[in-house]
N, C-alpha and C positions, 0 to 999 in steps of 0.2 A: 379546416384543421381544428377549429374550436369545438366542433361537434364531438369528436372522439373523446376529449377529456370529460365533457359533460356526460356522455354515455357511460364511460368507465366509472365516474362518480356515482351515477344512478345505480349501476350494478353493484358496486361496493356497499352502498347504503341500503340495498334491498328494495329499491324503488320499483322494481319490476316484478317482485314476487307477490303472491296472494296468500296471506297467512290465514284468511278466513276459513279455508277448508280444514284447518287443524284445530278448530275450536268447537266446543259444545254450545250450540245456540241456546240451550236451556240454562247456561251458567252466565251470570248469577241468577238464581231463581227469584221470582217475585216473592216478597215477604209480606206478611207471614205465609208460611207454607199452608197447604190445605189442612183443614181441621183434623182429618183422619190420620195425617202423618205426625201430628204433634200432640194428639190426645193422650191422656194418661189415666190410669186407675189408681196407681200409687206412685209416689215420687220416684221410686226405684225403677219405674218404667222408662224414665227419661235418660238419654245419652247424648253426648256431644259428638258431632261429626264435622270434620274439617273438609270443606268442599273445594277449596282453592289449592293451587299448586304450592303456594306459600301458606303458612299458618295465618290465622286471622289477625294477629298483632303485627304481622309482617307483610300485609297487603292482600291476604286471602280472605276467606269467608268461613265462619263456623256457624252452625245452627244446632238447635236442640230438637230432637225427634224422639218418638217412642221407639223402643228397641225393635218392635216388630216391623217398623218402617225403615230401619237402618239400611238394609241392602237396597231397597227401592230408591231411597233418596240418594244414596251414594251413586248408584248406576245412572239415575236420571239427571242429576244436577251437578255432578262433580265437573270441575274445570278439566279440559283436555290438556294433559301435561306432556304431550309428546314433543312439543316445541320447548327447548330449554327456557327456563324462567330465571330471572334474577330476583332474589328476595332479600329484604333487609335482614339483619340478624339481631333484632332486639329480643331480649329475654321476655318470655311470656309467662305470666302468672296463670295457674290453673283456672279454668272457667268454673263459675259457681252456677249450678243448675237451679232454676226457679220453676216452680210448678204452681201456677196461679190459674184459678178458674178452669181447671181441667186441661190446660195447655202447657206443654214443656217450653221453657225459655232459658235464656242465658243472662248472666250478669258477669261483668269483669271481676276476676278474682284479685287477690292481693298477695304480695310476697311475704 
């Protein structure tokens, strides 16, 4: 009779489910991203993209890429958010883009 409570506890805690099928194996990407995704000609070429289900200051990930790579990076590296996520709710200052040595980058902003 002790097996039934253990079995029910395992079901309630999700011990028998496989969540790996609902995730993007490319998330999070290896950083830095490939040079062609972050290269810029002018600082205006750089944009910030949030790749996580939560924003970067609440457990997710943000990267800076060139505008021409925005769609590719979003499609290839975004976290699969079909499974509900719980995010913290900290206020996030806007990112500051950096453009050093021909590569887009990010720096934490301030309020």
